[in-house]
C-alpha positions in Angstrom: 115.5 220.3 146.5 113.7 217.5 144.8 114.1 219.2 141.4 117.8 219.6 141.9 118.1 215.9 142.8 116.2 215.0 139.7 118.5 217.2 137.6 121.8 215.7 138.8 120.6 212.1 138.4 119.2 212.8 134.9 122.4 214.6 133.8 124.4 211.6 135.1 122.5 209.3 132.7 119.9 207.9 135.0 116.2 207.5 134.1 114.3 209.5 136.8 110.7 209.6 137.9 109.6 213.0 139.4 106.6 212.5 141.7 104.6 215.7 142.2 100.9 215.5 143.1 100.1 219.1 142.1 99.8 220.0 138.4 101.1 223.5 139.0 104.0 222.1 141.0 104.9 219.7 138.2 104.9 222.6 135.7 107.2 224.7 137.9 109.5 221.7 138.4 109.8 220.9 134.7 110.4 224.6 133.9 113.2 224.8 136.5 114.8 221.7 135.0 114.7 223.3 131.5 116.2 226.5 132.9 119.0 224.7 134.7 119.8 222.7 131.6 119.8 225.9 129.4 122.1 227.6 131.9 124.5 224.6 131.7 124.5 224.9 127.9 125.3 228.6 128.1 128.2 227.9 130.5 129.6 225.3 128.2 129.0 222.4 130.6 126.9 220.3 128.2 125.7 220.5 124.6 122.2 221.3 123.6 121.8 217.7 122.4 123.0 216.3 125.8 120.7 218.6 127.7 117.7 217.5 125.6 118.6 213.8 126.1 118.9 214.3 129.9 115.5 216.0 130.1 114.0 213.2 128.1 115.0 210.8 130.9 112.6 212.5 133.3 109.1 211.3 133.7 106.6 213.2 135.8 104.2 211.2 138.0 101.3 212.3 140.3 101.8 209.8 143.1 104.3 207.5 144.7 101.7 204.8 144.0 102.4 205.3 140.3 106.0 204.2 140.6 107.0 200.9 139.0 108.2 198.2 141.3 111.8 197.2 142.0 113.4 200.6 141.3 117.1 200.9 142.2 116.7 203.9 144.4 113.9 206.2 145.6 114.6 209.4 147.4 111.9 211.0 149.5 112.0 214.8 149.5 108.7 216.0 150.9 108.7 218.8 153.6 110.1 218.2 157.1 106.8 217.0 158.6 107.1 213.7 160.3 103.6 212.3 159.5 103.8 213.4 155.9 107.2 211.7 155.5 105.9 208.5 157.1 102.9 208.4 154.8 105.1 208.9 151.7 107.7 206.5 152.8 105.1 203.9 153.3 103.8 204.4 149.8 107.3 204.1 148.5 108.0 201.0 150.5 104.9 199.4 148.8 106.6 199.7 145.5 109.5 197.5 146.8 112.6 199.6 145.6 116.0 198.2 146.3 117.0 201.2 148.3 114.9 203.9 150.1 116.4 207.2 151.2 115.0 210.2 152.9 116.4 213.7 152.2 115.5 214.9 155.7 117.7 217.6 157.2 117.0 216.8 160.9 114.3 214.1 161.5 115.5 210.8 163.0 116.3 208.1 160.5 115.4 205.4 163.0 112.0 207.0 163.6 111.3 207.3 159.9 112.4 203.7 159.3 109.2 202.6 161.1 107.4 203.3 157.7 109.5 200.7 155.8 109.5 196.9 155.8 113.3 196.3 155.5 115.1 198.8 157.7 118.5 197.5 156.5 117.7 199.1 153.1 116.8 202.5 154.5 119.0 205.5 155.1 119.3 209.2 154.9 120.8 211.0 151.8 120.9 214.7 152.6 121.5 216.9 149.6 122.3 220.6 149.7 120.9 223.6 147.8 121.6 224.3 145.0 122.0 220.6 144.4 123.6 221.1 141.0 126.4 223.2 142.5 127.1 221.8 146.0 129.2 218.6 145.9 128.4 216.9 149.2 125.8 214.3 150.1 125.5 213.6 153.8 124.8 209.9 154.2 123.0 209.1 157.5 123.2 205.6 158.9 120.3 204.3 160.9 120.7 201.7 163.6 119.5 199.0 161.2 121.1 200.4 158.0 123.4 197.7 156.5 127.0 198.2 155.3 125.9 197.2 151.8 123.2 199.9 151.8 125.8 202.5 152.8 128.1 201.3 150.0 125.4 201.4 147.4 124.4 205.0 148.5 128.0 206.0 148.2 128.2 204.5 144.7 125.2 206.5 143.6 126.7 209.6 145.1 129.9 209.1 143.2 128.0 208.4 140.0 126.4 211.8 140.1 129.7 213.5 140.6 129.5 214.2 144.4 131.4 213.3 147.5 129.8 211.7 150.6 130.2 212.0 154.4 128.8 209.2 156.5 127.4 210.3 159.8 125.3 208.6 162.6 121.6 209.3 163.3 121.8 212.1 165.8 119.7 215.3 166.0 120.7 217.6 163.1 123.3 215.1 162.0 126.5 217.1 161.3 125.8 219.6 158.5 122.3 220.7 159.6 123.5 221.7 163.0 126.4 223.7 161.7 124.4 225.3 158.9 121.5 226.2 161.2 123.7 227.8 163.8 125.0 230.2 161.2 121.6 230.8 159.6 119.8 231.6 162.9 122.6 234.0 164.0 122.4 235.8 160.6 118.6 236.1 161.0 119.1 237.5 164.6 121.6 240.0 163.2 118.9 241.3 160.7 116.4 241.3 163.5 118.7 243.4 165.7 119.6 245.8 162.9 123.3 244.8 162.7 123.3 244.8 158.9 121.2 244.2 155.9 120.7 240.7 154.5 122.8 241.7 151.5 125.7 242.9 153.6 125.6 239.9 155.9 125.7 237.6 153.0 128.4 239.6 151.3 130.6 239.4 154.4 130.3 235.6 154.5 130.8 235.0 150.8 133.8 237.4 150.6 135.5 236.8 153.9 135.0 233.1 154.2 134.5 232.2 150.6 131.1 230.5 151.1 129.4 230.0 147.7 126.1 231.4 149.1 125.4 233.6 152.1 123.3 232.2 155.0 120.3 234.4 154.3 120.1 233.8 150.6 120.6 230.1 151.2 117.8 230.2 153.8 115.5 231.7 151.1 116.5 228.9 148.8 116.0 226.2 151.3 112.7 227.7 152.4 112.1 229.7 155.6 109.4 227.3 156.6 111.9 224.5 156.4 114.4 226.5 158.4 111.7 227.1 161.1 110.7 223.4 161.2 114.3 222.3 161.6 115.0 224.9 164.3 112.0 223.8 166.3 113.1 220.2 166.1 116.6 220.9 167.2 115.5 223.3 169.9 113.5 220.4 171.4 116.3 217.9 171.0 119.4 220.0 171.7 118.4 223.1 173.6 117.5 226.8 173.5 120.5 227.9 171.3 118.5 226.5 168.4 115.4 228.5 169.2 114.0 230.2 166.1 114.3 234.0 166.1 111.0 235.9 166.3 111.7 237.5 162.8 111.8 234.0 161.2 108.5 233.0 162.9 106.8 236.3 161.7 108.1 235.9 158.1 106.8 232.4 157.9 103.4 233.4 159.4 103.2 236.1 156.7 103.9 233.6 153.9 107.3 235.0 153.2 109.0 231.6 152.6 111.8 232.7 150.4 112.4 231.7 146.8 109.4 229.4 146.5 106.9 232.2 147.6 108.8 235.0 145.7 109.7 236.9 148.9 111.9 236.2 151.9 115.1 238.1 152.8 115.3 238.8 149.1 112.8 239.8 146.5 112.9 236.8 144.2 110.1 238.1 141.9 112.3 241.2 141.1 115.3 238.9 140.4 113.2 236.8 138.1 112.0 239.8 136.2 115.6 241.1 135.8 116.7 237.7 134.7 114.0 237.5 132.0 114.7 241.1 130.9 118.4 240.2 130.6 
């Protein structure tokens, strides 16, 4: 998710700092950015020169402490773990950016706002995978978020070629609740032997014209992320968000989807085919 956000801002002409504490993670992120830019060139979306210029706008850093002060916008995209997010948001706040956003899918904006000094300048900006393809940013208003902050976030959203929907700080917001209901039901269908992941996704993409099926999208989001969000919403909204046993078992086995190479799909095989092609 973070890599996709970096990509769309860089392609829109912004200078971007990519913070990744792990060297291997930084290498993967920069490789993904190069691959995405190369694909855009092949599809005729941008020129080679424009792609190189955009990638030159990206600077990799190892810690939020390394950010310069007074940035226009910093978007936190760490995993859906409350304590981790609070820690990183506190580091970001110390750099005094003009706007701080969290890309959380389900955690409370008001709760996370406890990590920042000026809550009026804090909000949620929820992007969707794949970020370079999906055009919506869900903007979540906290109790203290100012109208000016919402307007600035909408302006950034427009600048990167996306539309926004402003929602209040309720469990799961709007899109996470709707998306998770479909994903969990699709996982239960696999668990019950109703159909294969491929056929379930094919049914959704063909019949309802979704760009990506719920199981493939779950792999892209990360099955551990799906599990975290399901547990949060089960606590907040009730048992119909309870994670299926299959999802829990896959995460326990380390089958997290695209980032681990295996989930409902074999991403390593797809990568080998892509390179062979």
